[in-house]
N, CA, C and O atoms as a GROMACS GRO file, in nm:
protein
  448
    1MET      N    1  10.748   9.767   9.317
    1MET     CA    2  10.726   9.843   9.439
    1MET      C    3  10.653   9.970   9.403
    1MET      O    4  10.697  10.045   9.316
    2VAL      N    5  10.543   9.994   9.470
    2VAL     CA    6  10.467  10.116   9.448
    2VAL      C    7  10.484  10.202   9.572
    2VAL      O    8  10.419  10.179   9.674
    3SER      N    9  10.572  10.302   9.563
    3SER     CA   10  10.601  10.388   9.678
    3SER      C   11  10.672  10.514   9.631
    3SER      O   12  10.729  10.520   9.523
    4ARG      N   13  10.666  10.613   9.717
    4ARG     CA   14  10.742  10.736   9.696
    4ARG      C   15  10.847  10.754   9.806
    4ARG      O   16  10.911  10.859   9.816
    5ASN      N   17  10.863  10.652   9.889
    5ASN     CA   18  10.952  10.657  10.003
    5ASN      C   19  11.083  10.587   9.968
    5ASN      O   20  11.088  10.464   9.966
    6ASP      N   21  11.189  10.664   9.942
    6ASP     CA   22  11.317  10.607   9.900
    6ASP      C   23  11.379  10.516  10.006
    6ASP      O   24  11.440  10.415   9.972
    7LEU      N   25  11.364  10.550  10.134
    7LEU     CA   26  11.421  10.466  10.239
    7LEU      C   27  11.352  10.329  10.242
    7LEU      O   28  11.418  10.227  10.259
    8LEU      N   29  11.223  10.329  10.226
    8LEU     CA   30  11.149  10.203  10.224
    8LEU      C   31  11.186  10.120  10.101
    8LEU      O   32  11.203   9.999  10.111
    9ILE      N   33  11.198  10.184   9.988
    9ILE     CA   34  11.237  10.114   9.865
    9ILE      C   35  11.374  10.049   9.883
    9ILE      O   36  11.393   9.933   9.847
   10ASN      N   37  11.469  10.124   9.937
   10ASN     CA   38  11.603  10.069   9.960
   10ASN      C   39  11.601   9.950  10.056
   10ASN      O   40  11.672   9.852  10.034
   11LYS      N   41  11.520   9.959  10.162
   11LYS     CA   42  11.510   9.849  10.258
   11LYS      C   43  11.454   9.725  10.191
   11LYS      O   44  11.507   9.616  10.209
   12LEU      N   45  11.348   9.740  10.113
   12LEU     CA   46  11.289   9.625  10.044
   12LEU      C   47  11.384   9.566   9.940
   12LEU      O   48  11.392   9.444   9.926
   13GLU      N   49  11.454   9.651   9.869
   13GLU     CA   50  11.551   9.601   9.771
   13GLU      C   51  11.658   9.518   9.840
   13GLU      O   52  11.700   9.415   9.787
   14THR      N   53  11.703   9.561   9.957
   14THR     CA   54  11.802   9.486  10.034
   14THR      C   55  11.745   9.350  10.076
   14THR      O   56  11.814   9.249  10.067
   15PHE      N   57  11.620   9.349  10.122
   15PHE     CA   58  11.555   9.223  10.160
   15PHE      C   59  11.545   9.129  10.041
   15PHE      O   60  11.575   9.010  10.053
   16VAL      N   61  11.504   9.180   9.927
   16VAL     CA   62  11.490   9.097   9.808
   16VAL      C   63  11.625   9.041   9.764
   16VAL      O   64  11.635   8.924   9.729
   17GLU      N   65  11.729   9.124   9.768
   17GLU     CA   66  11.862   9.078   9.728
   17GLU      C   67  11.914   8.969   9.821
   17GLU      O   68  11.992   8.884   9.777
   18LYS      N   69  11.873   8.969   9.949
   18LYS     CA   70  11.915   8.866  10.044
   18LYS      C   71  11.839   8.735  10.026
   18LYS      O   72  11.878   8.633  10.081
   19THR      N   73  11.731   8.738   9.950
   19THR     CA   74  11.641   8.623   9.937
   19THR      C   75  11.668   8.554   9.804
   19THR      O   76  11.641   8.610   9.698
   20TYR      N   77  11.721   8.433   9.809
   20TYR     CA   78  11.767   8.365   9.688
   20TYR      C   79  11.656   8.339   9.587
   20TYR      O   80  11.686   8.327   9.468
   21PHE      N   81  11.532   8.329   9.629
   21PHE     CA   82  11.424   8.295   9.536
   21PHE      C   83  11.346   8.417   9.487
   21PHE      O   84  11.242   8.401   9.423
   22LEU      N   85  11.395   8.537   9.515
   22LEU     CA   86  11.331   8.658   9.466
   22LEU      C   87  11.426   8.737   9.377
   22LEU      O   88  11.548   8.732   9.394
   23GLU      N   89  11.368   8.809   9.284
   23GLU     CA   90  11.447   8.892   9.192
   23GLU      C   91  11.366   9.018   9.161
   23GLU      O   92  11.244   9.013   9.150
   24ILE      N   93  11.435   9.129   9.147
   24ILE     CA   94  11.369   9.255   9.112
   24ILE      C   95  11.371   9.270   8.962
   24ILE      O   96  11.475   9.255   8.897
   25PHE      N   97  11.254   9.302   8.905
   25PHE     CA   98  11.243   9.324   8.762
   25PHE      C   99  11.211   9.470   8.735
   25PHE      O  100  11.138   9.534   8.811
   26ASP      N  101  11.266   9.522   8.627
   26ASP     CA  102  11.226   9.654   8.579
   26ASP      C  103  11.089   9.640   8.515
   26ASP      O  104  11.048   9.531   8.476
   27GLU      N  105  11.019   9.752   8.503
   27GLU     CA  106  10.885   9.750   8.443
   27GLU      C  107  10.886   9.686   8.305
   27GLU      O  108  10.792   9.614   8.270
   28ASP      N  109  10.988   9.711   8.226
   28ASP     CA  110  10.994   9.658   8.089
   28ASP      C  111  11.013   9.507   8.086
   28ASP      O  112  10.987   9.444   7.983
   29GLU      N  113  11.059   9.449   8.196
   29GLU     CA  114  11.088   9.306   8.199
   29GLU      C  115  10.972   9.221   8.248
   29GLU      O  116  10.980   9.098   8.246
   30LEU      N  117  10.863   9.283   8.292
   30LEU     CA  118  10.752   9.208   8.348
   30LEU      C  119  10.675   9.133   8.241
   30LEU      O  120  10.616   9.193   8.151
   31LEU      N  121  10.676   9.002   8.252
   31LEU     CA  122  10.600   8.916   8.162
   31LEU      C  123  10.521   8.818   8.247
   31LEU      O  124  10.578   8.729   8.310
   32PHE      N  125  10.390   8.834   8.249
   32PHE     CA  126  10.306   8.747   8.330
   32PHE      C  127  10.301   8.606   8.274
   32PHE      O  128  10.267   8.512   8.346
   33GLU      N  129  10.336   8.590   8.147
   33GLU     CA  130  10.330   8.458   8.085
   33GLU      C  131  10.439   8.365   8.136
   33GLU      O  132  10.431   8.244   8.114
   34ASP      N  133  10.540   8.418   8.203
   34ASP     CA  134  10.650   8.335   8.250
   34ASP      C  135  10.607   8.234   8.356
   34ASP      O  136  10.676   8.135   8.378
   35GLY      N  137  10.495   8.258   8.420
   35GLY     CA  138  10.443   8.164   8.519
   35GLY      C  139  10.501   8.177   8.658
   35GLY      O  140  10.469   8.097   8.745
   36TYR      N  141  10.585   8.275   8.680
   36TYR     CA  142  10.641   8.296   8.812
   36TYR      C  143  10.549   8.387   8.894
   36TYR      O  144  10.494   8.483   8.840
   37PRO      N  145  10.532   8.359   9.023
   37PRO     CA  146  10.454   8.451   9.104
   37PRO      C  147  10.530   8.583   9.120
   37PRO      O  148  10.651   8.583   9.140
   38MET      N  149  10.458   8.692   9.111
   38MET     CA  150  10.519   8.824   9.124
   38MET      C  151  10.456   8.898   9.241
   38MET      O  152  10.334   8.904   9.255
   39PHE      N  153  10.542   8.953   9.323
   39PHE     CA  154  10.495   9.034   9.435
   39PHE      C  155  10.484   9.179   9.392
   39PHE      O  156  10.563   9.228   9.312
   40MET      N  157  10.384   9.246   9.446
   40MET     CA  158  10.372   9.390   9.431
   40MET      C  159  10.365   9.446   9.573
   40MET      O  160  10.275   9.413   9.649
   41PHE      N  161  10.461   9.530   9.607
   41PHE     CA  162  10.466   9.592   9.739
   41PHE      C  163  10.402   9.730   9.731
   41PHE      O  164  10.442   9.814   9.650
   42PHE      N  165  10.301   9.753   9.815
   42PHE     CA  166  10.229   9.879   9.817
   42PHE      C  167  10.259   9.952   9.949
   42PHE      O  168  10.226   9.902  10.056
   43ASP      N  169  10.320  10.067   9.939
   43ASP     CA  170  10.340  10.154  10.056
   43ASP      C  171  10.215  10.241  10.065
   43ASP      O  172  10.208  10.348  10.004
   44ILE      N  173  10.118  10.196  10.142
   44ILE     CA  174   9.989  10.267  10.142
   44ILE      C  175   9.991  10.396  10.222
   44ILE      O  176   9.895  10.472  10.218
   45ASP      N  177  10.099  10.422  10.295
   45ASP     CA  178  10.110  10.549  10.368
   45ASP      C  179  10.145  10.666  10.277
   45ASP      O  180  10.104  10.779  10.304
   46SER      N  181  10.219  10.640  10.171
   46SER     CA  182  10.268  10.751  10.088
   46SER      C  183  10.196  10.764   9.955
   46SER      O  184  10.231  10.850   9.873
   47LEU      N  185  10.096  10.679   9.931
   47LEU     CA  186  10.026  10.682   9.803
   47LEU      C  187   9.882  10.727   9.819
   47LEU      O  188   9.820  10.708   9.923
   48LYS      N  189   9.833  10.786   9.716
   48LYS     CA  190   9.693  10.827   9.714
   48LYS      C  191   9.625  10.762   9.594
   48LYS      O  192   9.561  10.829   9.514
   49ILE      N  193   9.641  10.630   9.583
   49ILE     CA  194   9.588  10.557   9.469
   49ILE      C  195   9.436  10.550   9.476
   49ILE      O  196   9.368  10.562   9.374
   50GLY      N  197   9.383  10.531   9.594
   50GLY     CA  198   9.240  10.512   9.610
   50GLY      C  199   9.205  10.365   9.606
   50GLY      O  200   9.268  10.286   9.536
   51VAL      N  201   9.103  10.329   9.682
   51VAL     CA  202   9.066  10.189   9.696
   51VAL      C  203   9.025  10.128   9.563
   51VAL      O  204   9.068  10.018   9.530
   52GLN      N  205   8.943  10.198   9.486
   52GLN     CA  206   8.895  10.141   9.359
   52GLN      C  207   9.009  10.117   9.262
   52GLN      O  208   9.015  10.013   9.196
   53ASN      N  209   9.101  10.214   9.251
   53ASN     CA  210   9.216  10.195   9.162
   53ASN      C  211   9.307  10.083   9.210
   53ASN      O  212   9.361  10.008   9.128
   54MET      N  213   9.325  10.071   9.342
   54MET     CA  214   9.408   9.964   9.394
   54MET      C  215   9.344   9.829   9.365
   54MET      O  216   9.414   9.734   9.331
   55LYS      N  217   9.213   9.820   9.378
   55LYS     CA  218   9.144   9.694   9.347
   55LYS      C  219   9.161   9.658   9.200
   55LYS      O  220   9.173   9.540   9.166
   56LYS      N  221   9.161   9.758   9.112
   56LYS     CA  222   9.186   9.730   8.970
   56LYS      C  223   9.327   9.677   8.949
   56LYS      O  224   9.348   9.581   8.874
   57ILE      N  225   9.424   9.739   9.015
   57ILE     CA  226   9.563   9.694   9.005
   57ILE      C  227   9.575   9.550   9.053
   57ILE      O  228   9.648   9.470   8.996
   58LEU      N  229   9.501   9.519   9.160
   58LEU     CA  230   9.512   9.386   9.220
   58LEU      C  231   9.441   9.278   9.140
   58LEU      O  232   9.446   9.161   9.178
   59THR      N  233   9.375   9.313   9.032
   59THR     CA  234   9.320   9.210   8.944
   59THR      C  235   9.431   9.150   8.856
   59THR      O  236   9.412   9.045   8.795
   60LEU      N  237   9.545   9.218   8.851
   60LEU     CA  238   9.660   9.164   8.779
   60LEU      C  239   9.719   9.049   8.860
   60LEU      O  240   9.694   9.040   8.980
   61PRO      N  241   9.795   8.963   8.797
   61PRO     CA  242   9.846   8.843   8.868
   61PRO      C  243   9.962   8.872   8.962
   61PRO      O  244  10.070   8.814   8.947
   62PHE      N  245   9.940   8.959   9.058
   62PHE     CA  246  10.040   8.992   9.158
   62PHE      C  247  10.005   8.926   9.290
   62PHE      O  248   9.889   8.896   9.317
   63LEU      N  249  10.105   8.905   9.373
   63LEU     CA  250  10.086   8.867   9.512
   63LEU      C  251  10.109   8.995   9.593
   63LEU      O  252  10.222   9.041   9.604
   64PRO      N  253  10.003   9.052   9.649
   64PRO     CA  254  10.015   9.183   9.713
   64PRO      C  255  10.073   9.177   9.854
   64PRO      O  256  10.041   9.088   9.933
   65VAL      N  257  10.158   9.275   9.884
   65VAL     CA  258  10.209   9.295  10.019
   65VAL      C  259  10.195   9.445  10.049
   65VAL      O  260  10.252   9.529   9.980
   66PHE      N  261  10.118   9.476  10.152
   66PHE     CA  262  10.096   9.614  10.192
   66PHE      C  263  10.193   9.652  10.303
   66PHE      O  264  10.222   9.571  10.392
   67ILE      N  265  10.242   9.774  10.296
   67ILE     CA  266  10.335   9.825  10.397
   67ILE      C  267  10.275   9.951  10.456
   67ILE      O  268  10.237  10.043  10.383
   68SER      N  269  10.267   9.955  10.589
   68SER     CA  270  10.208  10.072  10.653
   68SER      C  271  10.255  10.084  10.796
   68SER      O  272  10.270   9.984  10.867
   69SER      N  273  10.277  10.206  10.837
   69SER     CA  274  10.301  10.235  10.978
   69SER      C  275  10.178  10.300  11.039
   69SER      O  276  10.170  10.317  11.161
   70VAL      N  277  10.083  10.336  10.955
   70VAL     CA  278   9.963  10.405  11.000
   70VAL      C  279   9.846  10.308  11.019
   70VAL      O  280   9.777  10.313  11.120
   71TYR      N  281   9.826  10.221  10.921
   71TYR     CA  282   9.711  10.131  10.923
   71TYR      C  283   9.752   9.994  10.975
   71TYR      O  284   9.866   9.952  10.961
   72SER      N  285   9.656   9.925  11.036
   72SER     CA  286   9.680   9.787  11.080
   72SER      C  287   9.638   9.691  10.969
   72SER      O  288   9.572   9.730  10.873
   73ARG      N  289   9.677   9.566  10.984
   73ARG     CA  290   9.637   9.462  10.888
   73ARG      C  291   9.484   9.454  10.881
   73ARG      O  292   9.428   9.440  10.772
   74ASP      N  293   9.418   9.464  10.996
   74ASP     CA  294   9.271   9.455  10.998
   74ASP      C  295   9.206   9.569  10.922
   74ASP      O  296   9.107   9.548  10.852
   75ILE      N  297   9.259   9.688  10.934
   75ILE     CA  298   9.203   9.802  10.862
   75ILE      C  299   9.222   9.784  10.712
   75ILE      O  300   9.130   9.810  10.634
   76VAL      N  301   9.340   9.740  10.670
   76VAL     CA  302   9.365   9.715  10.527
   76VAL      C  303   9.269   9.608  10.476
   76VAL      O  304   9.216   9.620  10.365
   77LYS      N  305   9.247   9.505  10.555
   77LYS     CA  306   9.155   9.397  10.516
   77LYS      C  307   9.013   9.452  10.498
   77LYS      O  308   8.943   9.414  10.404
   78GLN      N  309   8.971   9.539  10.588
   78GLN     CA  310   8.838   9.600  10.577
   78GLN      C  311   8.828   9.689  10.453
   78GLN      O  312   8.727   9.687  10.382
   79ILE      N  313   8.931   9.764  10.426
   79ILE     CA  314   8.932   9.854  10.311
   79ILE      C  315   8.924   9.775  10.181
   79ILE      O  316   8.849   9.810  10.090
   80MET      N  317   9.002   9.667  10.171
   80MET     CA  318   9.009   9.590  10.048
   80MET      C  319   8.892   9.495  10.030
   80MET      O  320   8.858   9.459   9.918
   81GLY      N  321   8.829   9.453  10.139
   81GLY     CA  322   8.715   9.363  10.131
   81GLY      C  323   8.756   9.218  10.125
   81GLY      O  324   8.874   9.185  10.118
   82ASP      N  325   8.657   9.131  10.129
   82ASP     CA  326   8.682   8.987  10.136
   82ASP      C  327   8.749   8.930  10.012
   82ASP      O  328   8.819   8.829  10.020
   83ARG      N  329   8.730   8.993   9.900
   83ARG     CA  330   8.786   8.942   9.775
   83ARG      C  331   8.939   8.934   9.778
   83ARG      O  332   8.999   8.850   9.711
   84PHE      N  333   9.001   9.020   9.855
   84PHE     CA  334   9.147   9.024   9.864
   84PHE      C  335   9.191   8.975  10.002
   84PHE      O  336   9.258   9.047  10.075
   85SER      N  337   9.152   8.854  10.034
   85SER     CA  338   9.182   8.801  10.167
   85SER      C  339   9.327   8.756  10.182
   85SER      O  340   9.378   8.750  10.294
   86TYR      N  341   9.394   8.725  10.072
   86TYR     CA  342   9.534   8.686  10.084
   86TYR      C  343   9.621   8.806  10.046
   86TYR      O  344   9.621   8.851   9.932
   87PHE      N  345   9.693   8.854  10.142
   87PHE     CA  346   9.790   8.959  10.117
   87PHE      C  347   9.888   8.960  10.233
   87PHE      O  348   9.855   8.921  10.345
   88GLY      N  349  10.008   9.006  10.204
   88GLY     CA  350  10.107   9.022  10.309
   88GLY      C  351  10.093   9.159  10.370
   88GLY      O  352  10.038   9.251  10.309
   89PHE      N  353  10.143   9.173  10.490
   89PHE     CA  354  10.137   9.302  10.557
   89PHE      C  355  10.266   9.322  10.636
   89PHE      O  356  10.304   9.238  10.717
   90LEU      N  357  10.331   9.433  10.611
   90LEU     CA  358  10.454   9.468  10.682
   90LEU      C  359  10.441   9.608  10.738
   90LEU      O  360  10.379   9.696  10.678
   91ASN      N  361  10.501   9.627  10.853
   91ASN     CA  362  10.516   9.759  10.909
   91ASN      C  363  10.648   9.814  10.855
   91ASN      O  364  10.738   9.736  10.823
   92LYS      N  365  10.662   9.943  10.845
   92LYS     CA  366  10.787   9.999  10.794
   92LYS      C  367  10.908   9.961  10.879
   92LYS      O  368  11.021   9.973  10.834
   93LYS      N  369  10.883   9.916  11.001
   93LYS     CA  370  10.993   9.875  11.089
   93LYS      C  371  11.016   9.724  11.085
   93LYS      O  372  11.094   9.672  11.165
   94SER      N  373  10.950   9.653  10.996
   94SER     CA  374  10.960   9.508  10.989
   94SER      C  375  11.103   9.463  10.961
   94SER      O  376  11.179   9.528  10.890
   95SER      N  377  11.137   9.351  11.019
   95SER     CA  378  11.270   9.292  11.001
   95SER      C  379  11.271   9.201  10.878
   95SER      O  380  11.167   9.177  10.816
   96TYR      N  381  11.388   9.152  10.845
   96TYR     CA  382  11.400   9.057  10.735
   96TYR      C  383  11.321   8.929  10.765
   96TYR      O  384  11.258   8.872  10.676
   97ASP      N  385  11.324   8.884  10.890
   97ASP     CA  386  11.246   8.764  10.928
   97ASP      C  387  11.096   8.787  10.907
   97ASP      O  388  11.025   8.698  10.861
   98ASP      N  389  11.048   8.906  10.941
   98ASP     CA  390  10.907   8.940  10.918
   98ASP      C  391  10.876   8.937  10.768
   98ASP      O  392  10.771   8.889  10.726
   99PHE      N  393  10.967   8.989  10.691
   99PHE     CA  394  10.952   8.992  10.545
   99PHE      C  395  10.936   8.851  10.489
   99PHE      O  396  10.844   8.824  10.412
  100ILE      N  397  11.026   8.761  10.527
  100ILE     CA  398  11.022   8.623  10.480
  100ILE      C  399  10.893   8.555  10.525
  100ILE      O  400  10.830   8.484  10.446
  101LYS      N  401  10.854   8.576  10.648
  101LYS     CA  402  10.731   8.515  10.700
  101LYS      C  403  10.609   8.561  10.619
  101LYS      O  404  10.525   8.478  10.582
  102GLU      N  405  10.599   8.689  10.590
  102GLU     CA  406  10.483   8.742  10.518
  102GLU      C  407  10.479   8.694  10.373
  102GLU      O  408  10.373   8.653  10.326
  103ILE      N  409  10.590   8.699  10.303
  103ILE     CA  410  10.584   8.655  10.163
  103ILE      C  411  10.559   8.505  10.154
  103ILE      O  412  10.494   8.458  10.060
  104SER      N  413  10.610   8.430  10.250
  104SER     CA  414  10.584   8.285  10.253
  104SER      C  415  10.435   8.258  10.275
  104SER      O  416  10.377   8.171  10.210
  105GLN      N  417  10.374   8.333  10.365
  105GLN     CA  418  10.231   8.315  10.392
  105GLN      C  419  10.147   8.353  10.271
  105GLN      O  420  10.047   8.287  10.243
  106VAL      N  421  10.185   8.457  10.200
  106VAL     CA  422  10.110   8.498  10.081
  106VAL      C  423  10.118   8.390   9.974
  106VAL      O  424  10.016   8.357   9.912
  107ILE      N  425  10.235   8.334   9.953
  107ILE     CA  426  10.251   8.225   9.856
  107ILE      C  427  10.167   8.105   9.898
  107ILE      O  428  10.097   8.047   9.815
  108ASP      N  429  10.174   8.068  10.025
  108ASP     CA  430  10.097   7.954  10.073
  108ASP      C  431   9.947   7.974  10.055
  108ASP      O  432   9.876   7.883  10.013
  109GLU      N  433   9.898   8.094  10.087
  109GLU     CA  434   9.755   8.123  10.073
  109GLU      C  435   9.711   8.122   9.928
  109GLU      O  436   9.604   8.070   9.896
  110LYS      N  437   9.791   8.178   9.842
  110LYS     CA  438   9.756   8.188   9.700
  110LYS      C  439   9.748   8.049   9.636
  110LYS      O  440   9.660   8.023   9.554
  111TYR      N  441   9.840   7.961   9.672
  111TYR     CA  442   9.851   7.833   9.603
  111TYR      C  443   9.804   7.716   9.688
  111TYR      O  444   9.857   7.605   9.675
  112LYS      N  445   9.706   7.739   9.776
  112LYS     CA  446   9.648   7.630   9.856
  112LYS      C  447   9.580   7.531   9.766
  112LYS      O  448   9.525   7.432   9.814
   0.00000   0.00000   0.00000
């Protein structure tokens, strides 16, 4: 999770803990060789990463999910460009059902 918003982090951690097929890893535990898909949640409202740096991060084998109350999915898609057409999008008010729907769609798009 890339965020500075503690409430959002706690909400996502709760969602992940409720989902039997997801697990939270510490930075030291990340091994891309394991072959498991890994989600990276980006709270784009509280970060100032910049588009170019975010695109570099997204070259890593992550399944991206953007979280925003300010930007729409269409705006994020325009910012990231066509190369990053598969990504999840959640509003900070998203429910657990919204969470499951978005991560399922990201997995489906990635592994078509």
